[in-house]
Wavefront OBJ file of the C-alpha trace (Angstrom):
o trace
v -78.405 -103.647 1.293
v -75.782 -104.361 4.068
v -73.485 -102.023 2.436
v -76.131 -99.174 2.264
v -77.212 -99.672 5.956
v -73.452 -99.550 7.042
v -73.471 -102.994 8.529
v -70.321 -103.797 6.850
v -68.469 -101.118 8.901
v -69.733 -102.738 12.050
v -68.418 -106.171 10.838
v -65.068 -104.794 9.854
v -64.607 -103.082 13.177
v -65.649 -106.169 15.135
v -63.037 -108.124 13.035
v -60.341 -105.617 13.647
v -60.973 -104.781 17.215
v -63.000 -107.692 18.718
v -62.005 -107.183 22.268
v -62.737 -103.325 22.317
v -66.122 -103.965 20.566
v -67.099 -106.553 23.036
v -66.021 -104.408 25.943
v -68.073 -101.382 24.566
v -71.234 -103.504 24.060
v -70.799 -105.030 27.515
v -70.433 -101.489 29.248
v -73.441 -100.129 27.233
v -75.492 -102.942 28.505
v -74.915 -101.790 32.022
v -76.415 -98.353 31.292
v -79.877 -97.652 32.476
v -82.786 -97.678 29.887
v -85.064 -94.691 29.519
v -88.272 -95.757 27.762
v -90.837 -93.231 26.269
v -94.156 -94.410 25.127
v -96.489 -92.080 23.112
v -99.868 -92.614 21.253
v -99.411 -92.554 17.543
v -100.887 -88.937 17.065
v -98.522 -87.554 19.636
v -95.524 -89.343 18.122
v -96.375 -87.684 14.718
v -96.507 -84.319 16.555
v -92.848 -84.820 17.799
v -91.962 -85.849 14.247
v -93.420 -82.585 13.040
v -91.573 -80.382 15.421
v -88.351 -82.164 14.349
v -89.056 -81.166 10.819
v -89.525 -77.603 11.871
v -86.216 -77.607 13.607
v -84.577 -78.935 10.581
v -85.969 -76.126 8.471
v -85.407 -73.226 10.955
v -82.325 -74.591 12.780
v -84.166 -74.104 16.233
v -87.412 -74.753 18.011
v -90.007 -72.148 18.684
v -92.224 -73.362 21.550
v -96.017 -73.502 21.020
v -98.747 -74.581 23.589
v -100.405 -76.946 20.981
v -97.155 -78.851 20.454
v -97.131 -80.515 23.871
v -97.379 -84.211 23.631
v -98.591 -86.542 26.493
v -96.271 -89.585 27.015
v -95.183 -92.224 29.753
v -91.643 -92.209 30.850
v -90.200 -95.336 32.359
v -86.929 -95.153 34.105
v -85.878 -98.359 36.036
v -88.959 -99.686 37.881
v -90.652 -96.258 37.858
v -93.108 -95.102 35.352
v -94.473 -91.486 35.324
v -96.809 -89.463 33.099
v -94.950 -86.421 31.358
v -95.658 -83.622 29.028
v -93.212 -83.840 26.256
v -92.034 -81.403 23.547
v -88.929 -80.467 21.592
v -86.142 -78.830 23.751
v -86.215 -75.023 23.234
v -82.915 -73.998 21.638
v -80.897 -73.854 18.570
v -79.545 -77.145 16.960
v -77.412 -78.396 14.243
v -78.722 -81.823 13.789
v -75.756 -84.113 13.198
v -78.217 -86.939 12.752
v -81.601 -86.683 10.961
v -83.018 -89.208 13.654
v -81.681 -87.307 16.679
v -84.115 -86.141 19.431
v -83.855 -83.226 21.523
v -86.584 -83.483 24.079
v -87.821 -81.711 27.211
v -90.201 -83.537 29.664
v -92.191 -81.902 32.612
v -93.402 -84.349 35.227
v -97.269 -84.250 35.285
v -97.321 -85.119 39.036
v -95.601 -82.010 39.863
v -97.469 -79.637 37.560
v -99.482 -78.318 40.421
v -96.430 -77.510 42.274
v -94.628 -74.245 42.130
v -91.431 -75.786 40.581
v -92.296 -78.962 38.540
v -89.376 -81.250 37.758
v -88.244 -80.683 34.142
v -85.839 -83.076 32.278
v -83.740 -82.631 29.203
v -82.742 -85.348 26.865
v -79.958 -84.790 24.279
v -78.011 -87.292 21.895
v -74.591 -88.318 23.481
v -72.650 -87.206 20.359
v -70.331 -84.425 19.251
v -69.015 -82.476 22.299
v -70.618 -84.506 24.897
v -67.296 -85.568 26.565
v -66.322 -81.920 26.783
v -69.628 -80.845 28.292
v -69.349 -83.682 30.774
v -65.613 -82.778 31.415
v -66.347 -79.125 32.066
v -69.113 -80.081 34.610
v -66.827 -82.647 36.295
v -64.075 -80.025 36.598
v -66.285 -77.523 38.181
v -67.658 -80.015 40.579
v -64.059 -81.249 41.432
v -63.026 -77.558 41.900
v -65.901 -77.013 44.476
v -68.275 -75.189 41.857
v -71.912 -75.708 41.449
v -73.049 -77.987 38.590
v -76.200 -80.096 37.490
v -75.753 -83.902 37.263
v -76.292 -85.764 33.853
v -76.649 -89.305 33.112
v -75.960 -91.524 30.117
v -78.986 -93.786 29.192
v -80.088 -96.031 26.275
v -83.234 -94.376 24.887
v -86.053 -96.525 23.670
v -88.731 -94.404 22.009
v -92.053 -96.251 21.151
v -90.400 -99.471 21.180
v -87.391 -98.373 18.743
v -83.885 -98.345 20.267
v -82.695 -94.729 19.474
v -79.188 -95.087 20.914
v -77.242 -93.366 23.594
v -78.750 -90.121 25.168
v -77.877 -87.694 28.003
v -80.572 -87.280 30.709
v -80.368 -84.222 32.950
v -82.571 -82.242 35.196
v -83.103 -78.655 34.089
v -82.339 -75.991 36.761
v -85.298 -75.283 38.947
v -85.486 -73.783 42.524
v -84.523 -76.363 45.076
v -84.219 -76.421 48.968
v -80.562 -75.875 48.430
v -80.993 -73.115 45.848
v -84.141 -71.371 46.526
v -83.621 -68.552 43.866
v -82.523 -69.020 40.313
v -81.794 -66.224 37.927
v -81.749 -66.314 34.094
v -83.358 -64.779 30.983
v -86.752 -65.258 29.405
v -85.956 -66.180 25.929
v -89.507 -66.262 24.423
v -89.224 -62.896 22.587
v -85.865 -63.977 21.134
v -87.078 -67.054 19.626
v -90.105 -65.207 18.243
v -87.830 -62.718 16.575
v -85.650 -65.539 15.290
v -88.786 -67.136 13.747
v -90.053 -63.806 12.096
v -86.608 -63.048 10.587
v -86.233 -66.631 9.415
v -82.539 -66.218 9.746
v -79.856 -65.795 12.210
v -79.768 -62.422 14.026
v -76.855 -60.253 13.282
v -76.184 -59.863 17.111
v -76.308 -62.259 19.946
v -80.117 -61.261 20.301
v -79.723 -59.951 23.775
v -81.885 -56.966 23.020
v -84.720 -59.477 23.193
v -83.712 -60.796 26.590
v -85.703 -60.168 29.729
v -84.317 -60.879 33.196
v -86.233 -63.676 35.011
v -86.033 -64.764 38.613
v -87.515 -68.073 39.769
v -87.891 -68.699 43.422
v -89.359 -71.167 45.929
v -91.637 -69.644 48.484
v -93.452 -66.188 48.438
v -90.635 -63.817 49.344
v -91.353 -61.239 46.613
v -88.947 -58.833 48.226
v -86.115 -60.969 47.466
v -87.104 -61.291 43.768
v -87.574 -57.588 43.303
v -84.232 -56.789 44.901
v -82.280 -59.007 42.591
v -84.139 -57.702 39.611
v -83.269 -54.195 40.471
v -79.627 -54.994 41.007
v -79.634 -56.753 37.626
v -80.983 -53.865 35.831
v -78.553 -51.609 37.693
v -75.710 -53.664 36.421
v -77.098 -53.605 32.770
v -77.332 -49.780 33.238
v -73.766 -49.357 34.432
v -74.727 -47.901 37.880
v -73.713 -50.943 39.745
v -70.388 -52.999 39.381
v -70.931 -56.492 38.232
v -68.977 -57.982 41.227
v -71.328 -56.280 43.630
v -73.993 -58.920 42.373
v -72.038 -61.729 40.576
v -69.464 -63.626 42.717
v -66.073 -62.749 41.380
v -64.140 -65.948 42.161
v -66.939 -68.283 41.191
v -67.334 -66.400 37.825
v -63.585 -66.230 37.183
v -63.637 -69.962 37.754
v -66.517 -70.603 35.443
v -64.861 -68.643 32.670
v -61.647 -70.346 33.061
v -62.933 -73.877 33.207
v -65.074 -73.415 29.970
v -61.870 -71.775 28.495
v -60.094 -75.018 29.268
v -62.675 -77.351 27.717
v -64.103 -75.336 24.956
v -61.141 -73.085 23.883
v -63.057 -69.888 24.824
v -64.977 -68.545 27.811
v -68.599 -69.769 27.384
v -71.435 -67.702 28.644
v -74.511 -68.297 26.603
v -77.122 -65.991 27.900
v -79.879 -68.223 26.640
v -79.029 -71.177 28.781
v -76.906 -69.572 31.582
v -78.451 -69.766 35.177
v -77.199 -68.354 38.355
v -78.305 -69.336 41.817
v -78.380 -66.890 44.607
v -76.110 -67.565 47.563
v -77.791 -66.368 50.687
v -74.536 -66.413 52.719
v -72.554 -64.246 50.315
v -75.533 -62.111 48.754
v -74.047 -62.966 45.377
v -75.039 -64.901 42.322
v -73.123 -68.091 41.386
v -73.129 -69.087 37.745
v -74.740 -72.492 36.916
v -74.991 -73.721 33.323
v -78.428 -74.922 32.044
v -78.431 -77.463 29.240
v -75.762 -78.867 27.019
v -74.315 -76.921 24.157
v -76.302 -77.706 21.062
v -74.957 -75.135 18.487
v -73.063 -71.869 18.515
v -73.322 -69.795 21.539
v -75.114 -66.407 21.905
v -72.570 -64.567 24.231
v -73.676 -62.719 27.278
v -72.781 -58.869 26.555
v -69.293 -57.956 27.810
v -70.666 -55.362 30.189
v -71.588 -58.063 32.716
v -67.897 -59.026 33.005
v -66.536 -55.494 32.598
v -65.178 -55.391 36.302
v -61.525 -55.602 37.439
v -62.414 -57.927 40.304
v -64.077 -60.515 37.940
v -61.286 -60.040 35.311
v -58.608 -60.605 37.961
v -60.289 -63.596 39.159
v -60.498 -65.025 35.691
v -56.729 -64.328 35.296
v -56.041 -66.059 38.541
v -58.185 -69.141 37.418
v -56.595 -69.061 33.908
v -53.168 -69.198 35.460
v -54.190 -72.138 37.750
v -55.954 -74.265 35.058
v -53.334 -73.566 32.335
v -50.644 -75.520 34.341
v -49.811 -78.912 33.111
v -50.206 -80.150 36.846
v -53.910 -79.066 36.548
v -54.408 -81.472 33.887
v -52.652 -84.253 35.602
v -54.898 -83.604 38.663
v -57.968 -83.979 36.404
v -56.684 -87.239 34.934
v -56.280 -88.558 38.513
v -59.694 -87.085 39.619
v -61.758 -88.627 36.796
v -59.618 -89.869 33.860
v -60.700 -93.348 34.366
v -64.464 -92.437 34.414
v -63.795 -90.249 31.198
v -62.146 -93.210 29.526
v -65.029 -95.434 30.340
v -67.448 -92.993 28.837
v -65.400 -92.644 25.723
v -65.300 -96.433 25.256
v -69.182 -96.479 25.615
v -69.713 -93.750 23.151
v -67.584 -95.360 20.517
v -68.064 -93.832 17.060
v -70.143 -91.005 18.727
v -66.938 -89.562 20.221
v -63.763 -88.218 18.741
v -61.175 -90.729 17.699
v -59.087 -89.970 20.720
v -59.664 -88.944 24.201
v -59.851 -84.959 24.856
v -56.518 -84.573 26.632
v -54.593 -83.664 23.655
v -57.079 -80.944 22.722
v -57.061 -79.756 26.398
v -53.283 -79.405 26.362
v -53.737 -77.234 23.064
v -56.289 -75.090 24.957
v -53.800 -74.664 28.007
v -51.086 -73.471 25.496
v -53.514 -70.863 24.210
v -54.324 -69.944 27.888
v -50.733 -69.496 28.843
v -50.364 -67.233 25.732
v -53.375 -65.240 26.654
v -51.494 -64.413 29.992
v -48.237 -63.476 28.287
v -49.385 -62.173 24.785
v -46.839 -60.953 22.210
v -49.034 -57.850 21.602
v -50.794 -56.765 24.830
v -51.485 -53.104 23.651
v -51.449 -50.939 20.647
v -49.158 -47.978 21.114
v -48.882 -44.813 18.739
v -46.350 -42.014 19.398
v -46.010 -38.706 17.805
v -43.840 -35.585 18.549
v -45.634 -32.653 20.332
v -44.283 -29.181 20.910
v -44.712 -29.657 24.644
v -43.181 -33.145 24.714
v -44.375 -36.494 23.479
v -47.863 -37.610 22.411
v -48.998 -41.096 23.138
v -52.153 -42.979 22.200
v -52.524 -46.480 24.092
v -55.137 -49.035 23.577
v -55.643 -52.439 25.334
v -55.980 -55.418 23.238
v -56.609 -57.939 25.939
v -59.773 -59.051 27.851
v -57.815 -58.324 31.070
v -56.600 -55.044 32.564
v -53.233 -53.977 31.588
v -50.906 -51.778 33.705
v -48.708 -49.230 31.875
v -45.636 -49.176 33.820
v -43.669 -46.488 31.799
v -41.594 -45.608 28.760
v -38.274 -46.929 27.682
v -36.617 -44.217 25.564
v -34.034 -45.914 23.353
v -32.491 -47.636 26.245
v -31.153 -44.207 27.438
v -33.934 -43.317 29.962
v -36.880 -44.790 31.576
v -39.957 -42.489 32.363
v -42.711 -43.738 34.664
v -46.164 -42.688 33.379
v -48.365 -40.421 35.647
v -52.228 -40.137 35.732
v -52.037 -36.321 35.505
v -50.620 -36.742 32.026
v -53.693 -38.534 30.775
v -56.128 -36.404 28.918
v -59.140 -35.962 31.314
v -61.673 -36.979 28.961
v -59.869 -40.346 28.620
v -59.496 -41.276 32.148
v -62.754 -43.131 32.317
v -60.822 -45.713 30.249
v -58.547 -46.302 33.100
v -59.267 -48.311 36.438
v -60.228 -45.632 38.905
v -59.435 -48.160 41.716
v -55.821 -48.681 40.625
v -52.982 -46.397 41.918
v -51.204 -46.996 38.636
v -51.997 -46.145 35.026
v -54.004 -49.196 34.209
v -56.143 -49.573 30.968
v -59.426 -51.278 31.296
v -59.946 -54.523 29.663
v -61.025 -54.731 26.000
v -64.838 -55.148 25.764
v -65.309 -54.938 21.918
v -63.502 -55.685 18.781
v -61.627 -52.487 18.551
v -59.771 -50.858 21.378
v -60.593 -47.404 22.664
v -57.462 -45.342 22.712
v -56.194 -43.323 25.852
v -54.213 -40.182 25.025
v -51.271 -39.214 27.122
v -48.986 -36.027 26.867
v -45.527 -36.560 28.391
v -44.003 -33.298 29.251
v -40.675 -32.508 27.565
v -38.981 -31.722 30.853
v -39.052 -35.361 31.807
v -37.816 -36.759 28.380
v -34.042 -35.906 28.910
v -32.025 -37.323 26.029
v -34.429 -40.037 25.139
v -33.473 -40.287 21.451
v -34.399 -43.594 19.474
v -37.144 -46.074 19.759
v -39.916 -45.586 22.191
v -40.951 -48.653 23.861
v -43.972 -48.949 26.336
v -43.405 -51.367 29.377
v -46.588 -53.003 30.422
v -47.823 -55.937 32.173
v -51.145 -57.831 32.609
v -52.772 -57.098 35.925
v -52.927 -60.301 37.717
v -50.696 -62.766 39.858
v -46.880 -62.878 38.905
v -47.390 -61.542 35.411
v -44.301 -60.824 33.394
v -43.462 -57.334 32.205
v -43.615 -56.805 28.394
v -41.949 -54.198 26.126
v -44.126 -53.001 23.256
v -42.531 -50.787 20.545
v -44.540 -47.635 19.975
v -45.409 -47.005 16.192
v -45.316 -43.565 14.538
v -48.359 -44.737 12.561
v -51.462 -46.655 13.418
v -50.365 -50.437 13.408
v -52.471 -53.165 11.656
v -54.408 -54.902 14.503
v -54.895 -58.679 14.696
v -58.227 -59.981 13.621
v -60.408 -60.694 16.703
v -59.699 -63.986 17.935
v -56.434 -64.382 16.113
v -53.506 -65.961 18.047
v -50.919 -63.276 19.105
v -48.115 -65.797 20.265
v -47.178 -69.138 19.039
l 1 2 3 4 5 6 7 8 9 10 11 12 13 14 15 16 17 18 19 20 21 22 23 24 25 26 27 28 29 30 31 32 33 34 35 36 37 38 39 40 41 42 43 44 45 46 47 48 49 50 51 52 53 54 55 56 57 58 59 60 61 62 63 64 65 66 67 68 69 70 71 72 73 74 75 76 77 78 79 80 81 82 83 84 85 86 87 88 89 90 91 92 93 94 95 96 97 98 99 100 101 102 103 104 105 106 107 108 109 110 111 112 113 114 115 116 117 118 119 120 121 122 123 124 125 126 127 128 129 130 131 132 133 134 135 136 137 138 139 140 141 142 143 144 145 146 147 148 149 150 151 152 153 154 155 156 157 158 159 160 161 162 163 164 165 166 167 168 169 170 171 172 173 174 175 176 177 178 179 180 181 182 183 184 185 186 187 188 189 190 191 192 193 194 195 196 197 198 199 200 201 202 203 204 205 206 207 208 209 210 211 212 213 214 215 216 217 218 219 220 221 222 223 224 225 226 227 228 229 230 231 232 233 234 235 236 237 238 239 240 241 242 243 244 245 246 247 248 249 250 251 252 253 254 255 256 257 258 259 260 261 262 263 264 265 266 267 268 269 270 271 272 273 274 275 276 277 278 279 280 281 282 283 284 285 286 287 288 289 290 291 292 293 294 295 296 297 298 299 300 301 302 303 304 305 306 307 308 309 310 311 312 313 314 315 316 317 318 319 320 321 322 323 324 325 326 327 328 329 330 331 332 333 334 335 336 337 338 339 340 341 342 343 344 345 346 347 348 349 350 351 352 353 354 355 356 357 358 359 360 361 362 363 364 365 366 367 368 369 370 371 372 373 374 375 376 377 378 379 380 381 382 383 384 385 386 387 388 389 390 391 392 393 394 395 396 397 398 399 400 401 402 403 404 405 406 407 408 409 410 411 412 413 414 415 416 417 418 419 420 421 422 423 424 425 426 427 428 429 430 431 432 433 434 435 436 437 438 439 440 441 442 443 444 445 446 447 448 449 450 451 452 453 454 455 456 457 458 459 460 461 462 463 464 465 466 467 468 469 470 471 472 473 474 475 476 477 478 479 480 481 482 483 484
């Protein structure tokens, strides 16, 4: 029985690492206790919801699923309405709980307090680290707390308690998406959607007060960005968005904007929206459509932030800022965390970030002879703008490229705000090609290999020579590394 319950592993670890085990237990004992008590029928309702999640992979909210409970934290007890947390989950443990509680005392208020409860497992340290990094760098983030959960008298282990974003006196207006139609579609299809499901999203603005004009103005600007009539940086703060993307790239290995949980708050001083994540990551993300980031100002801010957070000194700064606190949390988590602290994985992410700023294959270039000169087709492979400086003709001549040589129908693929020939960032899996006709009069004696000199647009980016092919080259698979 001891073997089946896994007790022998606890005994072995205690024998091998007694000092560490005692330290972990003593540190866990200092954590606050969150106690939730429910009547038997209400508890059975939550168990039924968990079984639904196990079958579907997500929870579809229904009014009849709400359970009444008493939540005790420290010396205070409050009545709450409890239900499974809306979202998509990969249950690492069959006994895990993902719960959302609404404080009943505030139900009559315009913005009742809402709490989320998630198991402290998997990527918790990375979630916590990303938020700590944003706070350290001056970004806006929600606080979260480690607690020991006791549910109906049973100790359930370590959980993360956090307040879900709601309008506050400091952040009067919050912006996000209504996901109800999305989850209903998921339930109807009984499977994963083939896309991110954004076609089911609906813009939503939560606000304190009764200033309906502000709400309508923000909604109008959101729809204008989606329709392509308003540049995203006219609504979203470019620097804050670039920082958010770079920090999530550092901690998760990719820029993480899940439209289902992402929130922005409206900064009255700048008249822009600031990103504010809502809820820990529970499963694979549903990415926000690229059109919301298809803006040179946001992309350049992302490049600057990538460069800043990819430096080894940046990681050392984070170690000094909250490395000790992270190590304490790592010890408290014990077997719930990875075998090692996240720093080695962060160094790996930094290497990938530096490679993204200096890729081996930044563009695809196709060249063919033309009776009037040289025919080029150029496509950007990067999520950042790329400036095409000119052509190196076999080392014998260099020809700067001019805007008037670009086929007029393809000029929309270039940055209109740039004085040079700059390809817009890649927004899909396959690049759109820009056609360029170089006049024969400027080619001189340029026999031999044709190479295109390019550089990523951003701070102090190096110039890269890309050989032009006389046949369409094989493109790397989306997400594949382009440089060791």
